[in-house]
C-alpha atoms as a printed R data frame, in Angstrom:
   type eleno elety resid chain resno       x       y      z
1  ATOM     1    CA   MET     A     1 121.009 103.568 91.571
2  ATOM     2    CA   LYS     A     2 117.358 103.057 91.628
3  ATOM     3    CA   PRO     A     3 115.151 104.405 94.315
4  ATOM     4    CA   ALA     A     4 114.010 102.320 96.621
5  ATOM     5    CA   SER     A     5 110.145 103.451 96.264
6  ATOM     6    CA   PRO     A     6 108.814 105.848 93.794
7  ATOM     7    CA   ASP     A     7 105.172 107.351 93.758
8  ATOM     8    CA   PRO     A     8 102.891 103.845 93.875
9  ATOM     9    CA   GLN     A     9 100.377 106.015 91.124
10 ATOM    10    CA   ALA     A    10 103.339 106.969 88.938
11 ATOM    11    CA   LEU     A    11 104.954 103.903 88.898
12 ATOM    12    CA   ALA     A    12 101.623 102.331 87.878
13 ATOM    13    CA   LEU     A    13 101.315 104.529 85.633
14 ATOM    14    CA   SER     A    14 105.009 103.699 83.923
15 ATOM    15    CA   ALA     A    15 103.974 100.556 84.147
16 ATOM    16    CA   LEU     A    16 100.591 100.385 81.769
17 ATOM    17    CA   GLY     A    17 102.753 102.510 79.381
18 ATOM    18    CA   TRP     A    18 104.986  99.334 79.708
19 ATOM    19    CA   ILE     A    19 102.318  96.800 79.774
20 ATOM    20    CA   LEU     A    20 100.601  98.690 76.538
21 ATOM    21    CA   GLY     A    21 103.777  99.496 74.157
22 ATOM    22    CA   ASP     A    22 103.382  95.457 73.466
23 ATOM    23    CA   SER     A    23  99.481  94.580 72.085
24 ATOM    24    CA   SER     A    24 100.476  90.925 73.187
25 ATOM    25    CA   ARG     A    25 100.693  92.097 76.519
26 ATOM    26    CA   ALA     A    26  98.133  94.364 76.266
27 ATOM    27    CA   ASP     A    27  96.086  92.836 75.041
28 ATOM    28    CA   ARG     A    28  96.678  89.678 78.285
29 ATOM    29    CA   LEU     A    29  96.314  93.096 81.013
30 ATOM    30    CA   LEU     A    30  92.809  93.386 79.465
31 ATOM    31    CA   ALA     A    31  92.170  89.539 79.320
32 ATOM    32    CA   LEU     A    32  93.714  88.709 82.734
33 ATOM    33    CA   THR     A    33  92.121  92.049 84.658
34 ATOM    34    CA   GLY     A    34  88.603  92.208 83.138
35 ATOM    35    CA   ILE     A    35  90.013  95.555 82.563
36 ATOM    36    CA   THR     A    36  88.414  97.554 79.111
37 ATOM    37    CA   PRO     A    37  89.690 100.190 77.210
38 ATOM    38    CA   ASP     A    38  86.945 102.873 78.048
39 ATOM    39    CA   ASP     A    39  88.202 101.693 81.594
40 ATOM    40    CA   LEU     A    40  91.723 102.060 81.808
41 ATOM    41    CA   ARG     A    41  90.917 105.278 80.292
42 ATOM    42    CA   SER     A    42  88.351 106.577 82.430
43 ATOM    43    CA   GLY     A    43  90.368 105.661 85.443
44 ATOM    44    CA   LEU     A    44  93.690 106.230 85.640
45 ATOM    45    CA   GLY     A    45  93.670 108.120 88.296
46 ATOM    46    CA   ASN     A    46  91.356 105.555 90.706
47 ATOM    47    CA   PRO     A    47  93.175 102.726 93.041
48 ATOM    48    CA   ALA     A    48  91.369  99.901 91.944
49 ATOM    49    CA   ILE     A    49  92.498  99.990 88.420
50 ATOM    50    CA   LEU     A    50  95.985 100.868 88.871
51 ATOM    51    CA   GLY     A    51  95.975  98.361 91.450
52 ATOM    52    CA   ALA     A    52  95.330  95.626 88.664
53 ATOM    53    CA   VAL     A    53  97.771  97.160 86.730
54 ATOM    54    CA   LEU     A    54 100.270  96.116 89.598
55 ATOM    55    CA   ASP     A    55  98.735  92.762 89.874
56 ATOM    56    CA   PHE     A    56  99.215  91.973 86.434
57 ATOM    57    CA   LEU     A    57 102.082  92.234 86.246
58 ATOM    58    CA   LEU     A    58 103.235  90.716 89.822
59 ATOM    59    CA   GLY     A    59 101.395  87.304 89.394
60 ATOM    60    CA   ASN     A    60 103.983  87.030 85.671
61 ATOM    61    CA   GLU     A    61 108.010  87.236 86.630
62 ATOM    62    CA   HIS     A    62 109.100  86.914 83.444
63 ATOM    63    CA   ASP     A    63 106.948  90.357 82.861
64 ATOM    64    CA   LEU     A    64 107.681  91.670 86.065
65 ATOM    65    CA   VAL     A    65 111.580  91.851 85.594
66 ATOM    66    CA   ASP     A    66 111.463  93.386 81.811
67 ATOM    67    CA   ALA     A    67 109.457  95.753 82.656
68 ATOM    68    CA   ALA     A    68 111.512  96.807 85.753
69 ATOM    69    CA   ASP     A    69 114.058  96.783 83.574
70 ATOM    70    CA   ALA     A    70 112.140  98.989 81.672
71 ATOM    71    CA   LEU     A    71 111.700 101.731 83.678
72 ATOM    72    CA   ASP     A    72 114.504 101.770 86.023
73 ATOM    73    CA   VAL     A    73 113.194 100.241 88.954
74 ATOM    74    CA   ALA     A    74 113.671  97.673 91.490
75 ATOM    75    CA   PRO     A    75 111.279  95.126 90.692
76 ATOM    76    CA   GLN     A    76 110.227  94.611 94.467
77 ATOM    77    CA   SER     A    77 109.474  98.531 93.678
78 ATOM    78    CA   PHE     A    78 105.796  96.732 91.978
79 ATOM    79    CA   ALA     A    79 104.964  95.396 94.978
80 ATOM    80    CA   THR     A    80 105.408  98.184 97.133
81 ATOM    81    CA   ALA     A    81 103.523 100.335 94.988
82 ATOM    82    CA   ARG     A    82 100.355  97.818 94.814
83 ATOM    83    CA   GLU     A    83 100.499  98.014 98.892
84 ATOM    84    CA   HIS     A    84 100.695 102.259 98.839
85 ATOM    85    CA   LEU     A    85  97.250 101.532 96.471
86 ATOM    86    CA   SER     A    86  95.318  98.983 98.366
């Protein structure tokens, strides 16, 4: 059974790992968010960076559903995590 509300920071980090696992998806993240690779490395605990990662997923239903399946969470979990990182 999928947990109702995973830890927001842990979910965002898992989502980032999933995004970075595909070079075209990673390139889209960087292009659409304006985040640089250095920003990612230095900002892994930064709620603004993690929120941008979640916003990226929430902005594309296909990626959102694929990430939810890959991470075994409900798609709504990303929106809930985003609210908690604000």
